[in-house]
Each structure stands twice: as C-alpha cells, then as structure tokens.
FILO-479312 format. One record per residue (C-alpha): residue number from 1; residue in one letter; x, y, z. Coordinates in steps of 0.25 Angstrom, whole numbers, m for minus. Example, Ala and Ser with C-alpha at 12.3 -4.5 7.8 and 13.67 -1.06 7.14 Angstrom:
# residues 2
<site num="1" residu="a" X="49" Y="m18" Z="31"/>
<site num="2" residu="s" X="55" Y="m4" Z="29"/>
# end
This chain:
# residues 321
<site num="1" residu="m" X="m231" Y="m11" Z="498"/>
<site num="2" residu="a" X="m245" Y="m14" Z="500"/>
<site num="3" residu="q" X="m247" Y="0" Z="506"/>
<site num="4" residu="v" X="m244" Y="5" Z="492"/>
<site num="5" residu="l" X="m249" Y="m6" Z="483"/>
<site num="6" residu="c" X="m264" Y="m2" Z="491"/>
<site num="7" residu="q" X="m264" Y="12" Z="485"/>
<site num="8" residu="l" X="m262" Y="7" Z="472"/>
<site num="9" residu="p" X="m274" Y="8" Z="462"/>
<site num="10" residu="q" X="m283" Y="m5" Z="462"/>
<site num="11" residu="n" X="m280" Y="m15" Z="451"/>
<site num="12" residu="d" X="m293" Y="m21" Z="444"/>
<site num="13" residu="d" X="m288" Y="m28" Z="433"/>
<site num="14" residu="p" X="m296" Y="m42" Z="433"/>
<site num="15" residu="n" X="m284" Y="m49" Z="428"/>
<site num="16" residu="l" X="m276" Y="m45" Z="440"/>
<site num="17" residu="l" X="m279" Y="m57" Z="447"/>
<site num="18" residu="s" X="m269" Y="m55" Z="458"/>
<site num="19" residu="r" X="m275" Y="m42" Z="463"/>
<site num="20" residu="n" X="m286" Y="m51" Z="470"/>
<site num="21" residu="i" X="m276" Y="m60" Z="476"/>
<site num="22" residu="p" X="m269" Y="m54" Z="489"/>
<site num="23" residu="c" X="m254" Y="m55" Z="490"/>
<site num="24" residu="a" X="m252" Y="m63" Z="476"/>
<site num="25" residu="d" X="m238" Y="m67" Z="473"/>
<site num="26" residu="a" X="m238" Y="m61" Z="459"/>
<site num="27" residu="g" X="m247" Y="m54" Z="450"/>
<site num="28" residu="i" X="m258" Y="m62" Z="443"/>
<site num="29" residu="y" X="m264" Y="m57" Z="430"/>
<site num="30" residu="q" X="m273" Y="m65" Z="422"/>
<site num="31" residu="i" X="m271" Y="m67" Z="407"/>
<site num="32" residu="s" X="m282" Y="m76" Z="404"/>
<site num="33" residu="p" X="m291" Y="m87" Z="411"/>
<site num="34" residu="e" X="m279" Y="m98" Z="411"/>
<site num="35" residu="l" X="m268" Y="m88" Z="413"/>
<site num="36" residu="v" X="m262" Y="m78" Z="424"/>
<site num="37" residu="l" X="m249" Y="m70" Z="424"/>
<site num="38" residu="l" X="m242" Y="m69" Z="437"/>
<site num="39" residu="q" X="m232" Y="m57" Z="440"/>
<site num="40" residu="s" X="m221" Y="m55" Z="450"/>
<site num="41" residu="i" X="m210" Y="m47" Z="452"/>
<site num="42" residu="d" X="m198" Y="m48" Z="463"/>
<site num="43" residu="f" X="m184" Y="m43" Z="465"/>
<site num="44" residu="f" X="m174" Y="m40" Z="476"/>
<site num="45" residu="t" X="m160" Y="m37" Z="480"/>
<site num="46" residu="p" X="m150" Y="m50" Z="479"/>
<site num="47" residu="v" X="m151" Y="m59" Z="490"/>
<site num="48" residu="v" X="m139" Y="m66" Z="486"/>
<site num="49" residu="d" X="m125" Y="m62" Z="482"/>
<site num="50" residu="d" X="m126" Y="m72" Z="469"/>
<site num="51" residu="p" X="m132" Y="m65" Z="458"/>
<site num="52" residu="y" X="m136" Y="m77" Z="450"/>
<site num="53" residu="l" X="m143" Y="m83" Z="462"/>
<site num="54" residu="f" X="m149" Y="m70" Z="465"/>
<site num="55" residu="g" X="m156" Y="m69" Z="452"/>
<site num="56" residu="a" X="m160" Y="m84" Z="454"/>
<site num="57" residu="i" X="m166" Y="m81" Z="467"/>
<site num="58" residu="a" X="m173" Y="m68" Z="462"/>
<site num="59" residu="a" X="m179" Y="m75" Z="451"/>
<site num="60" residu="s" X="m184" Y="m87" Z="460"/>
<site num="61" residu="n" X="m190" Y="m76" Z="469"/>
<site num="62" residu="a" X="m198" Y="m68" Z="458"/>
<site num="63" residu="l" X="m203" Y="m81" Z="451"/>
<site num="64" residu="s" X="m208" Y="m86" Z="465"/>
<site num="65" residu="d" X="m222" Y="m77" Z="464"/>
<site num="66" residu="v" X="m226" Y="m84" Z="452"/>
<site num="67" residu="y" X="m223" Y="m98" Z="457"/>
<site num="68" residu="a" X="m231" Y="m95" Z="470"/>
<site num="69" residu="m" X="m242" Y="m93" Z="462"/>
<site num="70" residu="g" X="m242" Y="m106" Z="454"/>
<site num="71" residu="g" X="m236" Y="m98" Z="441"/>
<site num="72" residu="k" X="m226" Y="m99" Z="430"/>
<site num="73" residu="p" X="m216" Y="m89" Z="428"/>
<site num="74" residu="i" X="m216" Y="m85" Z="413"/>
<site num="75" residu="t" X="m206" Y="m73" Z="412"/>
<site num="76" residu="a" X="m197" Y="m65" Z="421"/>
<site num="77" residu="m" X="m192" Y="m51" Z="420"/>
<site num="78" residu="n" X="m179" Y="m46" Z="427"/>
<site num="79" residu="m" X="m178" Y="m35" Z="437"/>
<site num="80" residu="v" X="m164" Y="m28" Z="440"/>
<site num="81" residu="g" X="m159" Y="m18" Z="448"/>
<site num="82" residu="f" X="m143" Y="m19" Z="447"/>
<site num="83" residu="p" X="m132" Y="m9" Z="451"/>
<site num="84" residu="n" X="m121" Y="m5" Z="440"/>
<site num="85" residu="c" X="m111" Y="m7" Z="450"/>
<site num="86" residu="l" X="m113" Y="m23" Z="450"/>
<site num="87" residu="d" X="m107" Y="m31" Z="439"/>
<site num="88" residu="i" X="m117" Y="m33" Z="428"/>
<site num="89" residu="d" X="m114" Y="m50" Z="429"/>
<site num="90" residu="i" X="m121" Y="m49" Z="443"/>
<site num="91" residu="l" X="m134" Y="m46" Z="437"/>
<site num="92" residu="t" X="m131" Y="m55" Z="425"/>
<site num="93" residu="q" X="m131" Y="m66" Z="436"/>
<site num="94" residu="i" X="m144" Y="m61" Z="443"/>
<site num="95" residu="l" X="m151" Y="m61" Z="429"/>
<site num="96" residu="c" X="m145" Y="m76" Z="426"/>
<site num="97" residu="g" X="m149" Y="m81" Z="440"/>
<site num="98" residu="s" X="m163" Y="m76" Z="438"/>
<site num="99" residu="t" X="m165" Y="m81" Z="424"/>
<site num="100" residu="d" X="m160" Y="m95" Z="427"/>
<site num="101" residu="k" X="m172" Y="m95" Z="437"/>
<site num="102" residu="v" X="m182" Y="m89" Z="428"/>
<site num="103" residu="h" X="m179" Y="m99" Z="418"/>
<site num="104" residu="e" X="m180" Y="m110" Z="428"/>
<site num="105" residu="a" X="m193" Y="m105" Z="430"/>
<site num="106" residu="g" X="m198" Y="m107" Z="417"/>
<site num="107" residu="a" X="m199" Y="m92" Z="414"/>
<site num="108" residu="t" X="m192" Y="m81" Z="405"/>
<site num="109" residu="v" X="m184" Y="m69" Z="409"/>
<site num="110" residu="v" X="m190" Y="m57" Z="399"/>
<site num="111" residu="g" X="m183" Y="m46" Z="404"/>
<site num="112" residu="g" X="m182" Y="m37" Z="414"/>
<site num="113" residu="h" X="m177" Y="m23" Z="420"/>
<site num="114" residu="s" X="m166" Y="m17" Z="426"/>
<site num="115" residu="i" X="m161" Y="m5" Z="433"/>
<site num="116" residu="e" X="m149" Y="1" Z="440"/>
<site num="117" residu="d" X="m150" Y="m1" Z="455"/>
<site num="118" residu="e" X="m141" Y="1" Z="468"/>
<site num="119" residu="e" X="m143" Y="m15" Z="472"/>
<site num="120" residu="p" X="m145" Y="m26" Z="464"/>
<site num="121" residu="k" X="m160" Y="m30" Z="462"/>
<site num="122" residu="f" X="m166" Y="m41" Z="454"/>
<site num="123" residu="g" X="m180" Y="m48" Z="453"/>
<site num="124" residu="l" X="m190" Y="m53" Z="442"/>
<site num="125" residu="a" X="m204" Y="m50" Z="437"/>
<site num="126" residu="i" X="m210" Y="m64" Z="434"/>
<site num="127" residu="t" X="m222" Y="m66" Z="425"/>
<site num="128" residu="g" X="m229" Y="m81" Z="427"/>
<site num="129" residu="t" X="m242" Y="m87" Z="422"/>
<site num="130" residu="a" X="m252" Y="m95" Z="429"/>
<site num="131" residu="h" X="m266" Y="m102" Z="428"/>
<site num="132" residu="p" X="m276" Y="m94" Z="436"/>
<site num="133" residu="e" X="m281" Y="m106" Z="442"/>
<site num="134" residu="q" X="m269" Y="m112" Z="444"/>
<site num="135" residu="m" X="m262" Y="m101" Z="451"/>
<site num="136" residu="i" X="m258" Y="m100" Z="466"/>
<site num="137" residu="t" X="m261" Y="m88" Z="474"/>
<site num="138" residu="t" X="m260" Y="m85" Z="488"/>
<site num="139" residu="l" X="m275" Y="m86" Z="489"/>
<site num="140" residu="g" X="m281" Y="m100" Z="493"/>
<site num="141" residu="c" X="m273" Y="m104" Z="506"/>
<site num="142" residu="q" X="m284" Y="m113" Z="513"/>
<site num="143" residu="a" X="m284" Y="m116" Z="529"/>
<site num="144" residu="g" X="m278" Y="m130" Z="529"/>
<site num="145" residu="d" X="m268" Y="m128" Z="519"/>
<site num="146" residu="l" X="m254" Y="m131" Z="521"/>
<site num="147" residu="l" X="m242" Y="m120" Z="520"/>
<site num="148" residu="v" X="m230" Y="m124" Z="511"/>
<site num="149" residu="l" X="m217" Y="m116" Z="509"/>
<site num="150" residu="t" X="m207" Y="m120" Z="498"/>
<site num="151" residu="k" X="m195" Y="m114" Z="503"/>
<site num="152" residu="p" X="m188" Y="m110" Z="517"/>
<site num="153" residu="l" X="m187" Y="m96" Z="523"/>
<site num="154" residu="g" X="m176" Y="m88" Z="526"/>
<site num="155" residu="t" X="m170" Y="m82" Z="514"/>
<site num="156" residu="g" X="m172" Y="m67" Z="519"/>
<site num="157" residu="l" X="m164" Y="m71" Z="532"/>
<site num="158" residu="l" X="m152" Y="m78" Z="523"/>
<site num="159" residu="t" X="m151" Y="m68" Z="513"/>
<site num="160" residu="t" X="m150" Y="m57" Z="524"/>
<site num="161" residu="a" X="m139" Y="m65" Z="530"/>
<site num="162" residu="l" X="m132" Y="m68" Z="516"/>
<site num="163" residu="k" X="m133" Y="m52" Z="513"/>
<site num="164" residu="a" X="m127" Y="m51" Z="527"/>
<site num="165" residu="k" X="m116" Y="m61" Z="523"/>
<site num="166" residu="v" X="m119" Y="m69" Z="535"/>
<site num="167" residu="l" X="m123" Y="m81" Z="527"/>
<site num="168" residu="s" X="m117" Y="m85" Z="512"/>
<site num="169" residu="e" X="m125" Y="m89" Z="500"/>
<site num="170" residu="q" X="m119" Y="m102" Z="502"/>
<site num="171" residu="q" X="m125" Y="m102" Z="516"/>
<site num="172" residu="i" X="m139" Y="m99" Z="510"/>
<site num="173" residu="e" X="m139" Y="m109" Z="498"/>
<site num="174" residu="v" X="m151" Y="m117" Z="502"/>
<site num="175" residu="a" X="m158" Y="m104" Z="503"/>
<site num="176" residu="l" X="m153" Y="m98" Z="490"/>
<site num="177" residu="k" X="m156" Y="m111" Z="483"/>
<site num="178" residu="g" X="m171" Y="m109" Z="489"/>
<site num="179" residu="m" X="m172" Y="m94" Z="484"/>
<site num="180" residu="e" X="m167" Y="m99" Z="470"/>
<site num="181" residu="r" X="m176" Y="m110" Z="469"/>
<site num="182" residu="l" X="m189" Y="m106" Z="461"/>
<site num="183" residu="n" X="m203" Y="m109" Z="467"/>
<site num="184" residu="r" X="m207" Y="m114" Z="454"/>
<site num="185" residu="y" X="m206" Y="m129" Z="459"/>
<site num="186" residu="a" X="m215" Y="m126" Z="471"/>
<site num="187" residu="s" X="m224" Y="m119" Z="463"/>
<site num="188" residu="e" X="m226" Y="m129" Z="452"/>
<site num="189" residu="a" X="m227" Y="m140" Z="465"/>
<site num="190" residu="m" X="m238" Y="m132" Z="471"/>
<site num="191" residu="l" X="m247" Y="m131" Z="458"/>
<site num="192" residu="k" X="m246" Y="m146" Z="456"/>
<site num="193" residu="i" X="m251" Y="m149" Z="469"/>
<site num="194" residu="g" X="m261" Y="m137" Z="470"/>
<site num="195" residu="v" X="m261" Y="m128" Z="482"/>
<site num="196" residu="s" X="m268" Y="m116" Z="490"/>
<site num="197" residu="a" X="m259" Y="m105" Z="488"/>
<site num="198" residu="c" X="m245" Y="m100" Z="487"/>
<site num="199" residu="t" X="m236" Y="m88" Z="489"/>
<site num="200" residu="d" X="m220" Y="m87" Z="489"/>
<site num="201" residu="i" X="m212" Y="m82" Z="500"/>
<site num="202" residu="t" X="m203" Y="m71" Z="498"/>
<site num="203" residu="g" X="m201" Y="m57" Z="503"/>
<site num="204" residu="f" X="m214" Y="m56" Z="513"/>
<site num="205" residu="g" X="m207" Y="m69" Z="520"/>
<site num="206" residu="l" X="m216" Y="m81" Z="523"/>
<site num="207" residu="i" X="m226" Y="m73" Z="533"/>
<site num="208" residu="g" X="m228" Y="m62" Z="521"/>
<site num="209" residu="h" X="m231" Y="m71" Z="511"/>
<site num="210" residu="a" X="m239" Y="m82" Z="520"/>
<site num="211" residu="l" X="m247" Y="m70" Z="524"/>
<site num="212" residu="e" X="m251" Y="m65" Z="511"/>
<site num="213" residu="m" X="m255" Y="m80" Z="507"/>
<site num="214" residu="a" X="m263" Y="m80" Z="520"/>
<site num="215" residu="e" X="m270" Y="m66" Z="517"/>
<site num="216" residu="a" X="m273" Y="m69" Z="503"/>
<site num="217" residu="s" X="m280" Y="m84" Z="507"/>
<site num="218" residu="q" X="m286" Y="m78" Z="520"/>
<site num="219" residu="v" X="m281" Y="m88" Z="528"/>
<site num="220" residu="r" X="m270" Y="m90" Z="539"/>
<site num="221" residu="l" X="m257" Y="m96" Z="538"/>
<site num="222" residu="t" X="m251" Y="m104" Z="550"/>
<site num="223" residu="i" X="m236" Y="m106" Z="549"/>
<site num="224" residu="h" X="m228" Y="m116" Z="556"/>
<site num="225" residu="g" X="m216" Y="m107" Z="561"/>
<site num="226" residu="e" X="m207" Y="m120" Z="563"/>
<site num="227" residu="s" X="m209" Y="m125" Z="550"/>
<site num="228" residu="l" X="m204" Y="m112" Z="542"/>
<site num="229" residu="p" X="m193" Y="m118" Z="533"/>
<site num="230" residu="d" X="m180" Y="m109" Z="534"/>
<site num="231" residu="y" X="m166" Y="m110" Z="525"/>
<site num="232" residu="p" X="m154" Y="m112" Z="532"/>
<site num="233" residu="h" X="m147" Y="m102" Z="540"/>
<site num="234" residu="a" X="m160" Y="m93" Z="539"/>
<site num="235" residu="i" X="m164" Y="m95" Z="554"/>
<site num="236" residu="d" X="m150" Y="m93" Z="558"/>
<site num="237" residu="m" X="m150" Y="m79" Z="551"/>
<site num="238" residu="a" X="m164" Y="m75" Z="557"/>
<site num="239" residu="e" X="m157" Y="m79" Z="571"/>
<site num="240" residu="n" X="m146" Y="m70" Z="569"/>
<site num="241" residu="g" X="m153" Y="m58" Z="564"/>
<site num="242" residu="l" X="m152" Y="m57" Z="549"/>
<site num="243" residu="v" X="m166" Y="m55" Z="547"/>
<site num="244" residu="p" X="m170" Y="m47" Z="534"/>
<site num="245" residu="e" X="m178" Y="m36" Z="535"/>
<site num="246" residu="g" X="m189" Y="m40" Z="527"/>
<site num="247" residu="r" X="m190" Y="m51" Z="538"/>
<site num="248" residu="f" X="m194" Y="m39" Z="547"/>
<site num="249" residu="r" X="m204" Y="m33" Z="538"/>
<site num="250" residu="n" X="m212" Y="m46" Z="535"/>
<site num="251" residu="h" X="m213" Y="m47" Z="550"/>
<site num="252" residu="r" X="m218" Y="m33" Z="552"/>
<site num="253" residu="h" X="m228" Y="m34" Z="540"/>
<site num="254" residu="y" X="m234" Y="m48" Z="542"/>
<site num="255" residu="m" X="m232" Y="m54" Z="557"/>
<site num="256" residu="p" X="m243" Y="m46" Z="560"/>
<site num="257" residu="r" X="m252" Y="m56" Z="553"/>
<site num="258" residu="v" X="m245" Y="m68" Z="560"/>
<site num="259" residu="t" X="m248" Y="m75" Z="574"/>
<site num="260" residu="g" X="m239" Y="m83" Z="581"/>
<site num="261" residu="e" X="m225" Y="m76" Z="578"/>
<site num="262" residu="e" X="m222" Y="m76" Z="595"/>
<site num="263" residu="g" X="m222" Y="m92" Z="594"/>
<site num="264" residu="q" X="m211" Y="m92" Z="584"/>
<site num="265" residu="d" X="m196" Y="m91" Z="585"/>
<site num="266" residu="q" X="m190" Y="m79" Z="578"/>
<site num="267" residu="h" X="m184" Y="m87" Z="567"/>
<site num="268" residu="i" X="m198" Y="m93" Z="562"/>
<site num="269" residu="i" X="m203" Y="m78" Z="562"/>
<site num="270" residu="d" X="m190" Y="m74" Z="553"/>
<site num="271" residu="l" X="m192" Y="m84" Z="544"/>
<site num="272" residu="l" X="m207" Y="m81" Z="541"/>
<site num="273" residu="c" X="m204" Y="m66" Z="540"/>
<site num="274" residu="d" X="m191" Y="m69" Z="531"/>
<site num="275" residu="p" X="m192" Y="m62" Z="517"/>
<site num="276" residu="q" X="m190" Y="m74" Z="507"/>
<site num="277" residu="t" X="m183" Y="m72" Z="494"/>
<site num="278" residu="s" X="m188" Y="m82" Z="484"/>
<site num="279" residu="g" X="m195" Y="m90" Z="496"/>
<site num="280" residu="g" X="m204" Y="m102" Z="494"/>
<site num="281" residu="l" X="m218" Y="m105" Z="491"/>
<site num="282" residu="l" X="m229" Y="m104" Z="502"/>
<site num="283" residu="i" X="m239" Y="m114" Z="497"/>
<site num="284" residu="s" X="m253" Y="m116" Z="504"/>
<site num="285" residu="v" X="m258" Y="m130" Z="501"/>
<site num="286" residu="p" X="m270" Y="m139" Z="505"/>
<site num="287" residu="a" X="m265" Y="m149" Z="515"/>
<site num="288" residu="q" X="m270" Y="m161" Z="506"/>
<site num="289" residu="r" X="m260" Y="m157" Z="496"/>
<site num="290" residu="l" X="m248" Y="m154" Z="504"/>
<site num="291" residu="d" X="m241" Y="m168" Z="503"/>
<site num="292" residu="q" X="m242" Y="m166" Z="487"/>
<site num="293" residu="l" X="m237" Y="m151" Z="488"/>
<site num="294" residu="l" X="m225" Y="m155" Z="496"/>
<site num="295" residu="a" X="m222" Y="m167" Z="487"/>
<site num="296" residu="a" X="m223" Y="m157" Z="476"/>
<site num="297" residu="l" X="m213" Y="m148" Z="481"/>
<site num="298" residu="n" X="m204" Y="m159" Z="485"/>
<site num="299" residu="d" X="m203" Y="m165" Z="470"/>
<site num="300" residu="a" X="m201" Y="m151" Z="466"/>
<site num="301" residu="g" X="m190" Y="m149" Z="473"/>
<site num="302" residu="d" X="m196" Y="m138" Z="485"/>
<site num="303" residu="q" X="m197" Y="m139" Z="498"/>
<site num="304" residu="a" X="m210" Y="m138" Z="506"/>
<site num="305" residu="f" X="m212" Y="m133" Z="520"/>
<site num="306" residu="i" X="m226" Y="m134" Z="526"/>
<site num="307" residu="i" X="m226" Y="m121" Z="536"/>
<site num="308" residu="g" X="m240" Y="m119" Z="540"/>
<site num="309" residu="e" X="m253" Y="m120" Z="535"/>
<site num="310" residu="v" X="m267" Y="m112" Z="531"/>
<site num="311" residu="d" X="m278" Y="m109" Z="541"/>
<site num="312" residu="s" X="m290" Y="m101" Z="541"/>
<site num="313" residu="g" X="m286" Y="m91" Z="552"/>
<site num="314" residu="p" X="m286" Y="m75" Z="550"/>
<site num="315" residu="a" X="m283" Y="m73" Z="536"/>
<site num="316" residu="g" X="m270" Y="m67" Z="532"/>
<site num="317" residu="t" X="m263" Y="m72" Z="543"/>
<site num="318" residu="m" X="m253" Y="m81" Z="548"/>
<site num="319" residu="q" X="m250" Y="m89" Z="561"/>
<site num="320" residu="l" X="m237" Y="m95" Z="566"/>
<site num="321" residu="i" X="m235" Y="m107" Z="575"/>
# end
C-alpha cells in the first residue's frame, strides 16, 4: 500500500494534521483551534463463529485507533459484505453485537453501506474528536520512557487455530474477552496520567506498530523478549505450526529493522510478528509517571505489561534483548 500511496497527489490542506505525523493511527482534521476530527476505518472477515461476538470484536477493533490517540468516538458507520446464501438473522446478530459495543463507547451508529459478497465481511468507519493539545500520537517517545502494553499477544495464532478447529471458542475465551474489550478505559487512564506517545496493536503486530512509533518519534525501541505477554494456548499453537500468513508478512517487512532476533526463542518472534485483532495499546510513558499509569490502568480494569524502553539508538529501529 505504501508503494501505491506514494504515487498519489500530495495533499496540501493545512487542516489535515495527520499528513505531518508519520504512521498516524487515524486521519486528523482540524475544525477549530480547540477541535480536531479523528477518522478511521477497518473491516475484516469473521474471526469467530459466534456472529454477535464477531460484531462486538469488529467494533472494538475499529474504535481502537481513536482511543490510541486519546480521542472520544462520536459516530460509527457500518460496512457490510454479506452472502445471500446465509440466514439474514446472522447479519442481525453481527450488527447487534457491534451496536452494543458502539453504545458502550458512548458513540452513535449513524448508518452504513452493504454489498452482496461471497464471504461475510464487517467493520466500521469511526469518527471521533479530540482537543489538539491533548491528542496523543505516535510522535513524542523520549529516551528513557518505558513501554507498556495493555493486552497480551497471540490473537492471530489463536483465531488461526479456531478456524482449523484445533481449538474451540471456549478454549480461547480469555483471548475473545480481550479482543472484545474496548481500549476506552486504558485510553482514559493514560489521558489522566499524561504519556509521551501511543499506538494500538492490530494487523501489523507488535513489531510493525512499535516500529511505526519508533520511526515517527525518531528513536529506537528496546523490547525484552521474555516480557512479552501471551494469551493461553498461543505459544502452543505457534510450536505446533498453526501460524497465520500475516505473521510471515510482518516478519519479512519489518524484521530487517530489528536486531537481536538470533538470540530469541522462536515463540518470541512468533508473538512479536503475530497480527493482532483488537489488540491493546502500546504506551510510551516517562519513567517518573510509570507507577501512576500502572495504578490507573489497574483501577480501570485493564492489564499492564512493561515490555521495554525507549533509547536514542538508530531512529526507527528496534532491538530485542
């Protein structure tokens, strides 16, 4: 996609603030000195069999980009691809799951668009708001910051196993609850404390989204491989070879900017490159505010894993130790 985007006409609208923020999680458009619009869109094929749960996970995933920027979602629009051979009640349940999650976010579903498709696809376009001075972006990581991740890794491995019928939804219930959980509460916690930078972890895996933040902030990130958290059964699935294709794409594209791979166990690399669905927030926080952030995340009901730190090594790179 980067090869395509670089060939498009340059956008010189001064209100499009995201054009000057490498790897911004959402489009940022300034409406007034006190208000910016945050806009994001995401959709995918089912990751679970339960249609209501699929809708809820898809909504949480789509809302995540706004939360990563410290924004407040206000509206959502559904995007549906649906085969005419399936019972329409399945689509009803998908939309019910999504709508309930959008309402939990305090936002409103304002409409959408549907097409007939050979395979079900569902997602949402989200519009949120933020104050430009309170907005959090991929810029701002400072040497000495600590890196905090708010959800375990391994959803790509587990949903691959689910599709292969090696695991059941009951066996990966912990991961399903993690994917369904909004990043709203973690976002509110980091806003209250004040952090340097943030991104959310989705399809490019921890490796891709972390490197995007490193590139935007012109720093190096150091990741402690043994500190990477994993959902139950994820490592077992990696060791059994149930690895999604996205893991290999992420590895090919991003690993040239990483040092220390040879010193890590294979399952660490699999977790690092695993494409996540509705993953957690990766937060860069000054060391003196770490304890406050951990306490705020705990009070919000979220997890907090310290997985590394920021240093002043080669910009846009990562080292594994």
